[in-house]
C-alpha positions in Angstrom: 19.4 0.1 -60.9 19.3 1.3 -64.6 21.5 -0.5 -67.1 24.5 1.3 -68.5 24.7 1.9 -72.2 27.9 2.3 -74.3 27.3 2.3 -78.1 29.9 1.6 -80.7 29.9 0.7 -84.3 32.2 -1.0 -86.9 33.0 0.6 -90.3 33.7 -1.2 -93.5 37.3 -1.7 -94.4 38.5 0.5 -97.3 34.9 1.3 -98.3 34.0 -2.2 -99.3 32.4 -5.2 -97.7 34.8 -7.2 -95.8 34.7 -11.0 -95.2 31.9 -11.6 -92.6 34.2 -13.9 -90.5 36.7 -11.1 -90.0 34.0 -8.6 -89.3 32.6 -11.0 -86.6 36.2 -11.5 -85.2 36.8 -7.8 -84.9 33.3 -7.3 -83.3 34.0 -10.1 -80.9 37.4 -8.7 -79.9 35.8 -5.2 -79.3 33.0 -6.8 -77.2 35.5 -8.9 -75.1 37.6 -5.8 -74.4 34.4 -3.9 -73.3 33.3 -6.9 -71.0 36.7 -7.1 -69.4 36.5 -3.3 -68.7 33.0 -3.5 -67.3 33.7 -6.7 -65.1 37.2 -5.5 -64.3 38.4 -9.1 -64.9 39.8 -11.2 -67.6 37.1 -13.5 -69.1 36.8 -16.8 -70.9 34.4 -17.5 -73.8 31.6 -20.0 -73.5 28.7 -21.2 -75.6 25.5 -23.3 -75.0 25.1 -25.8 -77.8 22.2 -27.8 -76.5 19.4 -25.2 -76.3 18.8 -21.6 -75.5 17.4 -21.8 -72.0 19.9 -19.6 -70.4 19.4 -16.9 -73.1 15.6 -16.9 -72.5 16.2 -16.4 -68.8 18.6 -13.5 -69.6 16.0 -12.0 -72.0 13.4 -12.2 -69.2 15.8 -10.3 -66.9 16.3 -7.6 -69.5 12.6 -7.4 -70.2 11.8 -6.9 -66.6 14.7 -4.6 -65.9 16.1 -6.9 -63.3 18.5 -4.9 -61.1 21.3 -7.3 -61.5 21.4 -7.2 -65.3 23.1 -4.3 -67.0 23.0 -3.4 -70.6 26.7 -2.8 -71.3 26.5 -1.9 -75.0 24.8 -1.8 -78.3 27.0 -3.6 -80.8 25.9 -2.0 -84.1 24.2 1.3 -83.9 22.5 1.0 -87.2 20.8 -2.4 -86.4 17.6 -2.8 -84.2 18.2 -2.7 -80.4 14.7 -2.9 -79.0 11.4 -4.6 -79.7 7.7 -3.7 -79.3 5.4 -6.4 -78.1 1.6 -6.4 -77.6 0.4 -7.6 -74.3 -3.3 -8.6 -74.5 -4.0 -8.5 -70.9 -2.5 -5.2 -69.9 -5.3 -2.8 -71.0 -4.1 0.7 -71.4 -0.5 -0.4 -71.3 -0.9 -3.0 -74.0 2.4 -2.3 -75.7 5.7 -3.1 -74.0 9.1 -1.9 -75.3 12.2 -3.6 -74.1 15.8 -4.3 -75.3 16.5 -7.3 -77.4 19.4 -9.7 -76.7 20.2 -9.4 -80.4 22.8 -6.7 -80.9 23.3 -6.0 -77.2 25.8 -6.9 -74.6 24.2 -7.8 -71.2 26.3 -8.2 -68.1 25.9 -9.4 -64.5 28.7 -7.7 -62.7 27.9 -9.4 -59.4 28.7 -12.8 -60.9 31.4 -11.8 -63.5 29.3 -13.0 -66.4 28.1 -11.4 -69.6 26.2 -12.3 -72.7 26.5 -11.0 -76.3 24.3 -12.0 -79.2 26.5 -10.6 -82.0 24.9 -10.0 -85.5 26.8 -11.7 -88.4 26.0 -11.5 -92.1 25.3 -14.9 -93.7 23.8 -16.1 -97.0 20.3 -15.7 -95.7 20.7 -12.2 -94.3 21.8 -11.4 -90.8 22.1 -14.1 -88.1 23.6 -14.2 -84.7 26.5 -15.7 -82.9 25.8 -16.2 -79.2 28.8 -15.7 -76.9 28.9 -16.0 -73.1 31.7 -14.5 -71.1 32.6 -15.5 -67.6 35.4 -14.8 -65.1 35.9 -18.5 -64.7 34.0 -21.8 -64.6 33.1 -21.5 -61.0 31.7 -18.0 -61.5 29.5 -19.4 -64.3 28.3 -22.3 -62.3 27.3 -20.0 -59.4 25.4 -17.7 -61.9 23.5 -20.7 -63.4 22.6 -22.1 -60.0 21.3 -18.8 -58.6 19.4 -18.1 -61.9 17.6 -21.4 -61.7 16.8 -20.9 -58.1 15.4 -17.4 -58.8 13.3 -18.6 -61.7 11.9 -21.4 -59.5 11.1 -19.0 -56.7 9.3 -16.5 -59.1 7.1 -19.4 -60.3 7.5 -18.7 -64.0 6.6 -21.5 -66.4 8.3 -22.4 -69.8 5.9 -22.6 -72.7 6.8 -24.6 -75.8 4.7 -24.0 -78.9 5.2 -25.8 -82.2 4.9 -23.4 -85.0 5.5 -23.4 -88.9 8.9 -21.8 -88.2 9.8 -24.3 -85.5 9.5 -24.7 -81.7 9.0 -21.3 -80.0 9.8 -20.9 -76.3 8.6 -18.3 -73.8 8.7 -17.9 -70.1 5.4 -16.7 -68.6 4.0 -15.9 -65.1 1.7 -18.5 -63.6 -1.8 -17.1 -64.0 -4.1 -16.7 -61.0 -3.1 -19.1 -58.2 -5.2 -22.2 -57.9 -5.1 -23.8 -54.5 -5.6 -27.5 -54.1 -8.8 -26.7 -52.1 -10.1 -25.0 -55.3 -10.2 -28.4 -57.0 -13.6 -29.8 -56.8 -13.6 -33.6 -57.7 -14.2 -36.9 -56.2 -12.0 -36.9 -53.0 -10.4 -40.4 -53.4 -9.3 -39.6 -56.9 -7.9 -36.2 -55.9 -6.0 -37.7 -53.0 -4.5 -40.3 -55.3 -3.3 -37.8 -57.9 -1.8 -35.4 -55.4 -0.2 -38.2 -53.4 1.6 -39.4 -56.6 2.7 -35.8 -57.3 4.0 -35.1 -53.7 5.9 -38.3 -53.5 7.7 -37.7 -56.8 9.1 -34.4 -55.7 10.3 -35.4 -52.3 14.0 -34.5 -52.3 15.2 -37.8 -50.7 13.4 -40.0 -53.3 13.3 -42.8 -50.8 10.1 -44.3 -52.2 11.7 -44.8 -55.7 14.9 -46.1 -54.2 13.2 -48.4 -51.7 11.0 -50.1 -54.4 13.5 -49.8 -57.2 11.0 -47.8 -59.3 12.3 -45.7 -62.3 12.3 -42.0 -61.3 9.7 -41.0 -63.9 5.9 -40.8 -63.9 3.1 -40.1 -66.5 -0.6 -39.5 -65.9 -3.3 -38.8 -68.5 -6.4 -36.8 -67.5 -9.4 -37.2 -69.8 -13.0 -36.3 -69.8 -15.5 -33.9 -71.3 -14.6 -30.1 -71.5 -15.4 -27.9 -68.5 -15.0 -30.4 -65.7 -11.8 -29.2 -64.1 -8.9 -30.8 -66.0 -7.2 -27.4 -66.4 -8.0 -26.3 -62.9 -6.5 -29.5 -61.5 -3.3 -29.0 -63.6 -3.0 -25.4 -62.5 -3.3 -26.4 -58.9 -0.6 -29.0 -59.4 1.8 -26.7 -61.1 1.1 -23.9 -58.7 1.6 -25.9 -55.5 4.7 -28.0 -56.4 8.2 -26.5 -55.8 9.6 -27.6 -59.1 10.1 -26.2 -62.7 6.9 -26.5 -64.9 6.7 -26.5 -68.7 3.7 -26.5 -71.0 3.9 -27.9 -74.4 1.3 -26.8 -76.9 1.5 -29.5 -79.7 0.0 -28.5 -83.1 -0.1 -29.7 -86.7 3.4 -28.5 -86.9 4.8 -30.8 -84.2 7.7 -33.0 -85.6 10.3 -35.4 -84.4 12.7 -32.4 -84.2 10.5 -30.4 -81.8 9.7 -33.5 -79.8 13.4 -34.1 -79.3 14.0 -30.5 -78.4 11.2 -30.4 -75.8 12.4 -33.5 -74.0 16.0 -32.4 -74.1 15.0 -29.1 -72.5 12.8 -30.9 -70.0 15.7 -33.1 -68.9 17.8 -30.2 -68.1 15.1 -28.8 -65.8 14.4 -32.1 -64.1 13.0 -32.9 -61.7 10.1 -31.1 -63.3 6.6 -31.2 -64.6 5.9 -31.4 -68.3 2.2 -30.7 -69.2 0.9 -31.6 -72.7 -2.6 -30.3 -73.2 -4.8 -31.8 -75.9 -2.4 -34.6 -76.5 -4.9 -36.0 -79.0 -3.7 -33.3 -81.3 -0.3 -35.1 -81.8 0.1 -35.4 -85.7 0.1 -39.0 -87.0 3.5 -38.3 -88.7 5.1 -37.6 -85.3 3.3 -40.2 -83.1 5.8 -43.1 -83.5 8.7 -40.9 -82.6 6.8 -39.5 -79.6 6.1 -43.1 -78.4 9.7 -44.1 -78.8 10.8 -41.1 -76.9 8.5 -42.0 -74.0 10.1 -45.5 -74.1 13.7 -44.2 -73.9 15.6 -45.3 -70.8 16.7 -41.8 -70.0 14.5 -39.5 -72.0 12.1 -39.0 -69.2 14.3 -39.4 -66.1 13.0 -36.9 -63.5 10.0 -35.8 -65.6 6.5 -36.0 -64.2 4.4 -36.0 -67.4 0.8 -34.9 -67.4 -1.3 -35.2 -70.6 -4.8 -34.0 -71.0 -7.5 -34.7 -73.6 -11.2 -34.0 -74.1 -11.4 -36.8 -76.7 -10.0 -40.0 -75.2 -11.4 -42.0 -78.2 -8.8 -40.2 -80.4 -5.8 -41.2 -78.1 -3.6 -43.9 -79.6 -4.1 -47.0 -77.3 -0.4 -47.5 -77.4 -0.1 -44.4 -75.1 -1.9 -45.9 -72.2 -1.7 -49.6 -72.7 2.0 -49.8 -72.1 3.8 -49.2 -68.8 6.3 -46.4 -68.8 4.3 -44.1 -71.1 1.3 -43.0 -69.2 1.2 -45.0 -66.0 -2.3 -44.1 -65.1 -5.3 -42.7 -66.9 -7.8 -40.8 -64.7 -11.2 -39.8 -65.9 -12.3 -36.3 -64.7 -16.0 -36.9 -64.6 -19.0 -34.6 -64.7 -20.0 -33.6 -61.1 -22.7 -35.6 -59.3 -25.3 -33.8 -57.3 -23.2 -33.7 -54.1 -20.3 -32.1 -56.0 -22.7 -29.6 -57.7 -24.0 -28.5 -54.3 -20.4 -28.2 -53.1 -19.4 -26.2 -56.2 -22.4 -23.8 -56.2 -22.0 -23.2 -52.5 -18.2 -22.5 -52.9 -18.9 -20.0 -55.7 -21.3 -18.1 -53.3 -24.7 -18.9 -54.8 -26.1 -19.1 -51.2 -25.5 -15.3 -50.9 -28.0 -14.8 -53.7 -30.6 -17.4 -53.0 -31.5 -19.6 -50.0 -29.6 -22.8 -49.3 -32.7 -24.8 -50.2 -32.8 -23.2 -53.6 -29.1 -24.1 -54.1 -29.9 -27.7 -53.4 -32.8 -27.6 -55.8 -30.6 -26.1 -58.4 -28.1 -28.9 -57.9 -30.9 -31.5 -58.4 -32.1 -29.7 -61.6 -28.6 -29.5 -63.2 -27.9 -33.1 -63.9 -25.4 -33.3 -66.8 -24.0 -29.8 -66.2 -20.2 -29.4 -66.2 -18.5 -27.2 -63.7 -18.0 -24.5 -66.5 -21.9 -24.6 -67.0 -22.5 -24.4 -63.3 -20.2 -21.4 -63.2 -22.2 -19.7 -66.0 -25.4 -20.4 -63.9 -23.8 -18.6 -61.0 -22.7 -15.6 -63.1 -26.2 -15.4 -64.7 -27.8 -15.4 -61.3 -25.4 -12.8 -60.0 -26.1 -10.5 -63.0 -29.9 -11.0 -62.6 -29.7 -10.2 -58.9 -27.5 -7.1 -59.6 -29.8 -5.6 -62.2 -33.2 -6.9 -61.2 -32.8 -7.5 -57.5 -34.3 -10.9 -57.9 -33.3 -14.3 -59.2 -35.4 -16.8 -61.2 -33.0 -19.6 -61.0 -35.5 -22.1 -62.4 -35.7 -20.1 -65.7 -32.0 -19.6 -65.8 -31.4 -23.4 -65.6 -34.1 -24.0 -68.3 -32.4 -21.5 -70.6 -29.1 -23.1 -70.1 -30.5 -26.5 -70.8 -32.0 -25.2 -74.1 -28.5 -23.9 -75.1 -27.0 -27.3 -74.1 -29.5 -29.2 -76.2 -28.8 -26.8 -79.2 -25.1 -27.4 -78.8 -25.3 -31.2 -78.6 -27.6 -31.4 -81.6 -25.8 -28.6 -83.4 -29.2 -27.0 -84.2 -29.0 -23.3 -83.4 -31.9 -21.8 -85.3 -35.3 -22.7 -84.1 -37.4 -20.3 -86.1 -37.8 -21.4 -89.7 -38.2 -17.8 -90.8 -34.6 -17.2 -89.6 -33.1 -20.2 -91.2 -32.3 -18.5 -94.6 -29.5 -16.0 -94.5 -28.2 -14.0 -97.5 -28.8 -11.1 -99.8 -31.3 -13.1 -101.9 -34.0 -15.1 -100.4 -36.0 -17.2 -102.9 
């Protein structure tokens, strides 16, 4: 169902700039009357002071043209109303145009709820006042409950990114579904991790009540790159019926952004909070982060998953104290048995004989899963273009590349070692 659109504007009083407060008050009054007309009901005014989660959900509805969300009005005709965004993965349709919440009134007639992000002039330029309209408290509660249920059903994740301008949030679709069977790792370890996850998200929470265990959990996954940490995390987040958030910490992470992330996570609990490359936590924010993990209620209902490729850079205080990261699991490079399993699962036996697959597994000692995947891709390309596969040569070539990478020596021909306009 297309959104309705009713535009209006507000003129300056007497040809001069009026006080911004009175300008906002008049705009708010006009918006309220419009909302009452559209919802055919009187409304109360609400605000959300502890984060903008609801606004992000509403923006997502507007962006996807959700049939229950209607664009009631543009507030000021001479201010921007839509935005253009580049979508890297969309090919020919790389640019997406959709309405902003800024300067628009968005309503949900079915629930008797509406949202208005009203522009207001301040000393820095033009800001916003966020106003929520609802028929009554119960209507608003029903809207929020249904919105959360729908977001969970659609399997979208919240992404927090620390930037120079502050903490940015977005809601993104889960990438290609990763099933638990897709996780190739030592079976006992895999069972232990998923058992911990599944027990945490049982609705009755009998385990935690029976043994008087605090309802929070933290695991740290560490190991060399390319051995399945990300795949494991994706399989966890894609197979658990719970909200998921990813936090991308950077050099711009501060105590303020840490507090904001955990405050938002608590409101989504029970949920999973993934912190990738946790070793990137700036020294200036580390103490505050540790204190936050120690807080009695700061992690209630949060299953925290941290990952790192460099465990030697991790502050020992993170894993040597209960209540922070309860367990640290090493995601190891695959042994020969797992290499056979992985290459067979990828489909290498369709290109070469099972005996050659087993020989390849023996010859790839020290390969990560990512490198084994590259071996399979290279073999498939060779089969496709040459109708034959020299797996031994492909493995040797990859080993040479690995050796260059480990020694950081890329140029092997001395004649190529001098680069520039002048060679003396």
